[in-house]
C-alpha positions as CSV (number, residue, x, y, z in Angstrom):
1,M,106.5,97.3,101.0
2,A,108.1,98.8,104.3
3,D,108.0,102.0,105.9
4,S,105.2,103.1,103.4
5,A,104.6,106.8,103.5
6,I,100.8,106.6,104.1
7,E,98.9,108.1,107.3
8,F,96.5,110.3,108.1
9,I,97.1,113.9,108.5
10,P,98.8,114.5,111.9
11,R,96.9,116.3,114.7
12,E,99.9,119.3,114.7
13,I,99.1,120.6,111.4
14,W,95.2,120.4,111.2
15,N,94.8,124.0,111.7
16,H,97.2,124.7,108.9
17,A,95.7,127.0,106.3
18,A,96.4,124.7,103.6
19,V,95.3,121.6,105.2
20,M,92.2,123.2,106.2
21,S,91.3,124.4,102.5
22,F,92.1,121.1,100.8
23,C,90.0,119.2,103.7
24,R,87.0,121.5,103.0
25,R,86.9,121.0,99.5
26,R,86.9,117.4,100.0
27,G,84.4,117.5,102.7
28,K,86.4,115.4,105.1
29,S,88.1,116.1,108.7
30,P,91.8,116.2,108.6
31,A,91.4,113.1,111.2
32,R,90.2,111.0,108.1
33,T,92.6,112.5,105.1
34,L,95.6,111.0,104.0
35,L,98.8,113.3,104.0
36,D,99.8,113.8,100.6
37,S,103.1,116.3,100.2
38,S,101.5,117.3,96.7
39,Y,98.9,119.2,98.6
40,H,100.1,119.5,102.2
41,H,103.8,120.6,101.5
42,A,103.7,123.8,102.7
43,S,102.0,122.6,106.2
44,M,104.7,119.9,106.5
45,E,107.5,122.2,107.1
46,G,107.6,121.6,110.9
47,L,107.0,117.8,110.8
48,A,109.3,115.5,112.3
49,G,110.7,113.1,109.6
50,R,108.8,115.3,107.1
51,Q,111.3,113.9,104.2
52,R,110.0,110.5,104.6
53,R,106.3,111.3,104.9
54,G,103.4,112.2,102.6
55,R,103.8,110.0,99.4
56,P,100.9,107.6,99.2
57,D,101.6,107.6,95.2
58,I,104.9,105.6,95.8
59,L,102.7,102.9,97.3
60,H,100.0,103.0,94.6
61,F,102.6,102.7,92.2
62,T,104.6,99.6,93.5
63,L,101.3,97.9,94.4
64,L,100.1,98.1,90.8
65,E,103.3,97.0,89.7
66,V,103.4,93.9,92.2
67,L,99.6,93.0,91.6
68,G,99.8,93.0,87.8
69,S,103.1,91.0,87.6
70,P,103.2,87.3,86.2
71,L,104.4,86.0,89.8
72,N,101.5,87.2,91.6
73,K,99.2,85.8,88.8
74,A,100.5,82.4,89.0
75,G,99.9,82.6,92.6
76,K,103.5,82.7,94.0
77,L,103.3,86.0,95.8
78,D,102.3,87.0,99.5
79,I,101.9,90.7,99.7
80,F,102.2,92.9,102.6
81,I,102.2,96.6,103.5
82,H,103.9,98.1,106.5
83,T,103.6,101.8,107.2
84,Q,105.2,104.4,109.2
85,T,103.2,104.4,111.9
86,G,104.1,100.5,112.5
87,S,100.9,99.0,111.3
88,L,100.8,95.9,108.6
89,I,98.2,95.4,105.9
90,E,97.6,92.1,104.6
91,V,96.9,92.5,100.5
92,N,94.6,89.9,98.8
93,P,96.7,88.9,95.7
94,S,93.4,88.9,93.7
95,V,92.5,92.7,94.8
96,R,91.9,95.2,91.8
97,L,92.8,98.2,93.4
98,P,91.7,101.6,91.8
99,R,94.2,103.1,88.8
100,N,92.8,106.7,89.6
101,Y,95.1,107.9,92.5
102,D,92.2,109.8,94.4
103,R,90.2,106.5,94.5
104,F,93.2,104.8,95.8
105,K,93.4,107.2,98.4
106,G,89.9,107.1,99.3
107,L,90.1,103.3,99.7
108,F,93.1,103.4,102.1
109,E,91.3,106.1,103.9
110,K,88.8,103.4,104.6
111,L,90.7,100.9,105.4
112,L,92.7,102.8,108.0
113,L,89.2,103.8,109.6
114,E,87.6,100.2,109.3
115,G,90.4,98.0,109.8
116,I,89.0,95.6,106.7
117,I,87.8,96.0,102.9
118,K,85.6,93.2,101.6
119,S,84.3,92.6,98.0
120,D,80.4,92.5,97.7
121,S,80.5,88.8,97.9
122,G,82.5,88.9,101.5
123,E,86.0,88.2,100.5
124,V,88.6,90.1,102.6
125,L,90.7,92.3,100.0
126,L,92.9,94.1,102.4
127,R,93.3,93.7,105.9
128,L,94.8,96.0,109.0
129,I,97.0,94.2,111.2
130,E,97.9,96.2,114.3
131,D,100.8,94.0,115.4
132,G,103.3,95.5,113.2
133,I,106.1,94.0,110.8
134,T,107.4,91.4,113.3
135,V,104.2,89.4,112.5
136,L,105.9,88.4,109.0
137,R,108.8,86.6,111.2
138,R,106.1,84.4,112.9
139,R,104.7,83.8,109.7
140,F,107.7,83.2,107.4
141,G,110.4,82.4,110.1
142,S,112.2,79.7,108.4
143,G,112.4,81.9,105.4
144,N,115.1,84.5,104.3
145,F,114.3,88.1,104.8
146,F,116.3,90.4,102.2
147,L,115.9,94.1,102.6
148,L,116.8,95.8,99.2
149,S,119.0,98.7,99.5
150,E,121.7,100.3,97.4
151,K,124.1,99.6,100.5
152,G,123.8,96.0,100.2
153,A,125.5,93.5,98.5
154,R,125.1,93.0,94.9
155,L,122.5,90.6,93.8
156,S,122.8,88.4,90.8
157,R,120.0,86.1,89.3
158,A,123.0,82.9,89.9
159,A,123.0,84.1,93.8
160,L,119.0,84.5,93.8
161,A,118.5,80.9,92.3
162,E,120.6,79.5,95.2
163,Y,118.3,81.3,97.4
164,A,115.3,79.9,96.2
165,R,116.6,76.3,95.9
166,P,115.9,75.1,99.4
167,R,112.0,76.2,98.6
168,Q,111.7,78.3,101.9
169,P,109.9,81.5,101.5
170,L,111.9,84.6,100.2
171,V,110.9,87.9,101.7
172,F,112.0,90.9,99.9
173,I,111.6,94.4,101.8
174,I,111.2,97.3,99.7
175,G,111.0,100.9,101.1
176,C,108.1,102.8,99.9
177,F,109.1,106.3,101.1
178,P,110.6,109.2,99.3
179,H,114.0,109.9,101.1
180,G,116.0,108.7,103.9
181,D,116.5,105.1,105.4
182,F,114.6,102.2,106.9
183,S,113.4,102.5,110.3
184,E,115.0,100.3,112.9
185,E,111.8,98.2,113.3
186,V,112.3,97.1,109.6
187,R,116.0,96.8,109.8
188,S,115.4,94.4,112.8
189,I,113.7,91.7,110.5
190,A,116.2,91.4,107.7
191,D,118.8,88.7,107.4
192,M,120.7,90.5,104.6
193,E,120.8,93.7,102.4
194,L,120.9,93.5,98.8
195,R,121.0,95.8,95.8
196,L,119.9,95.5,92.5
197,S,121.8,98.5,90.7
198,E,124.5,100.8,91.2
199,Y,121.8,103.4,91.2
200,T,119.2,104.3,93.8
201,L,116.0,102.9,92.3
202,E,112.5,104.0,92.7
203,A,110.4,101.5,94.5
204,W,108.3,100.5,91.7
205,V,111.5,99.9,89.9
206,A,113.0,97.7,92.3
207,A,110.0,95.8,92.7
208,S,109.8,95.2,88.9
209,R,113.2,94.1,88.7
210,I,113.3,91.5,91.5
211,L,109.8,90.2,90.1
212,C,111.4,89.7,86.6
213,L,114.3,87.9,88.5
214,L,112.2,85.8,90.4
215,E,109.9,85.0,87.3
216,S,113.0,84.0,85.5
217,I,113.7,81.4,88.3
218,V,110.3,80.3,89.5
219,L,107.9,80.4,86.3
220,G,111.1,79.5,83.9
221,E,110.6,82.8,82.0
222,T,113.2,84.3,79.7
223,V,113.5,88.1,80.8
224,S,116.4,90.7,80.6
225,V,117.0,92.9,83.6
């Protein structure tokens, strides 16, 4: 999940009235509060790249879709989040994320501050990796990295089955930002651009479609997409 629009409120808008009011109600400082355009829209007018920022809900929806998939339950997924600020988050496939959006934001505020989230038994559920998305190239270097984009070549089930045949890792990059294009950092690790539809898809819809295709190949499930 790349270029995810999840970050703390940037310093340049800490003193905006909308930000100050929101943080006062939550009892948190702006430096420890996620930027959310639903609440901070007015204060984001002058931010660079504002159209790509302030949408933690996109990551929330997409993560719930991925974690709840049969492919993940079968132990066939490694899940990573790349943020627009360049950090990488490793997700334990067994983590149970809050369904409530505010609780989800609170969890990720804690993660960005502390760098790690553990269960009561000490199991690591979420880990912040500062090295960035290029870590994935070192970890899955022999695999195929596919950037999912409406500009790419159309992906069919038959083509996907061919990519999966050598049993190498398949890495699918899904953009978790509202508007604009992938960063150069993300594009630098992609081997190929692929599209799933003639239409521009929301991140969680793209995730659902690629998961269904993979489940039909890897798990032998009969699905229609």
